[in-house]
N, C-alpha and C positions, 0 to 999 in steps of 0.2 A: 710560942707554943702551938703545936698542931691542933687544929680544930677538927675533931672527929665527926662533926656534923656536916662538914663541908669540905669535899675533896674533889679535885680535878687533876688529871694528868693527860697531857697531849704530846704527841710526837709529830713533828712536821718541819717545814722549811720556813726560815725567816723571810717574810714577804715585804717588809718595809724597813726604812731607816729608823733609828732611835730618835725620839723627840722628847725633850724635857717636859715633864708634867708638873711636878711640884716638889717642895722640900719640906721635910718635917724634922725639926731639931737637928738641922745640919745634914740630914741624909737626903740625897737627891733621888727622885724617882722618875723613870722614863717610860714612855709608851712605845710600843711597836706592834706589828701584826705577824701572826704565824699562819701559814697555809697548812691545813690538815686535810688529808685525803680520806674520802670515804671508800667503801668497797666498790661503789660505782665510779663513774668518771667525774662525779661532782666533788668539789672540795669546799671546805669552810674556811673563811678568812676570819680569824679570831683575834680580838684585841688583848694585849698583855700589858700589865703594869709591873715593872721590876725595879728593885733597888740597885743603885750603882755599887753597893757593897757586895753583891753576890754574883756579879757578872763583869767580865772584862770585855767591854763593848768593842775594843780594838780587835778582839779575836773573832768577832761575829760580823757577818756581812749578809746582804740579801742573797738568799740561796743556801745559806748554812743550815744543816740539819740539827735539830735540837729536841731534847725531851724536857718538858717543863712540868713541875708539880706545884700545886698551890690550892687556892680557893677561888670561888666565883664571888666577886664583890659587886655591889650596886651603889649607885649614888644618883642624885637628881641633878640635872643640868637644865637651866632655863633656856628655852629656845625662843628667840625673839619672833621668828616667823609664825610660830604656833601660839605665842602668847601664853605658854604654860611650861611647867616642868616636864622633862622627859627622863624616864628611867634609863640609866646607862649601865651596861654590864661590862666587866673586865675580868680577865684571869689575873689575880694577884699572885705573882710568882713567889714561892718559898724556896725553890731550888731549880737549877737549870744545869743540864748536862749537854755538852756539845757532842754530837754523834758523827761517826765517820762518813756515813753515806745513807742512801735510801734503804739499802738492805738492812742496815742496823736498825733503822726506824721501823721497818716491817716486822722485826722481831718483838716489838713492843705493842701494847694496846694503844692505838693512835689517839683515842678520845674516850676517856673513862671518867664518869661523874658519879659521885654519891652525895646525896643531900638528905638531911634529917631535919624537918621543920614543920611549920604549922600553916595550914591554909588560911589566908587572910582576906580573901574575897570569894564569893560564891563561885564554884567552878562553872564554866560555860560549856555545856555539852551540845554538840550539833552534828549533823551529817552533811557531807558534801553532796553536790548534784549526782555524783557517781555512787553514793551510798556509803562512803567511808566514814566511820565514826571517829570524832575528834573531841577532846576535852581540853580546855585551856585552864591552867591552874596557876595562881600566884602564891608562891611559897615564901614564908618568912623564916629565915634560918638565923638563929642566934649566934653571935660571936662575943668576944671579950668586951668588957667595959660597957655592958648593957646596950650594945648596938645590935642591929639586925640587918641582914641583906635580904632584899626582896627580889626573888628570882622567878621569872616566867617559865613555866614548863608546859609542854604539850604532850598529851597521851593519845594513843590510837587504839582502835578495836576494843577488845575486852577490858583493857586498862582504862580506856576512855569511859566505858559504861560504869566501871567501878568508881572512878574518880568523880564522875558526874553526880553520884549519890552522896558524896561527902559534904560536910558542912564546915562553915567557918570555925576555926579553932581546932579542927581535927589534926592530930599529929600523924604525919606520914613520912615514909622513907622512900626515896626514888633512886633508881639507877638508870643511867643513860649516857648521852653525849651532848656536848654543847654544839649548837649549830648556828650558822648565819643564814639569814633569809632576806633576799632583796624584795622590796616592794615600792610602789609608786604612791607618793603623797600628792593629792590634788588640792590646791588652794582656791579660795573664793575668786581670786583674780584670774584664774585659769591656768596659772603656772603648775607644772607637774615636775616634782623633784624625786629622783631616785634615792631611796634611803635603805638602810640595813637594820634589821632587827636581830637580836640574839636571844636564844631560848635554849632550854634543855629538852631534848627529845627523849621521852621516857620509854625505856624498854621493860622496866619492872617497877611496880609500886606496891607498897604494903602500908597498912595503917596499924596503929597501936591496938585497934579493936578487932580488926578483921583482915585476913590475908586474902587478896583477890584470887589466889590460886585455889582457894577452898570453895569458890562459887560453883 
C-alpha cells in the first residue's frame, strides 16, 4: 500500500552494481546506488533498496537510466569505530522504470520528496559565517505496522527561521529533494575517514497550525 505521508521519486543513472542486502519471507532485497543530477554540475549519489520481484537486474547495468518511486526508509546500524548506532537512510523502491536515455530523464522531476511527519527533536537553528540561515530538523514519519522512519531534513532562509520556532511533536509537511553530503569524521587516534550523510533539503515547509507563507 502506498504511504501518502512519505514519497520520493528520482530519475538518474545506475551508479553501482547490485549487492544482496537481506531476505524477508523468501523475498530477496538488494542495494545499489543511483546518481541524480542537480541543476548545477553537482550530483547526488543516493542509496536504493529494491526487491528482486520488481526488477530484472539482468536488464540493468552501471550507466542505465532509471526512474524510481518509493519511500525514504531509515534504520539503525551499529558502527564499531564510533561505538554507537548510526542512522542509515535508503530509498525503498516501490516501482522502477528503465528510461531510454538522459533526455527522457530530463523530462521528469529528477528528485522529488514529500513527507508528512512529526518533529522528534528540537530543531537546531544557526547561521553560517557568511550569514546564511539553516535549521536542522529530525522528522518522524509513520508507516504501517506501528513503525516510523526518522528522516533528517535541512531548511534554509525563511524556511529555517520558521522551522527553528517549531517544537517537538509539531506536525509538519515538507517538500524538497534527497541529497548526499560528504564530510570528514576525525577519531581520537587521529584517523580521518570520509563519510557520506543523507538528508532532505527542504524547499517548502508547512505546519498543521501555521503556513510559513503567511509570515
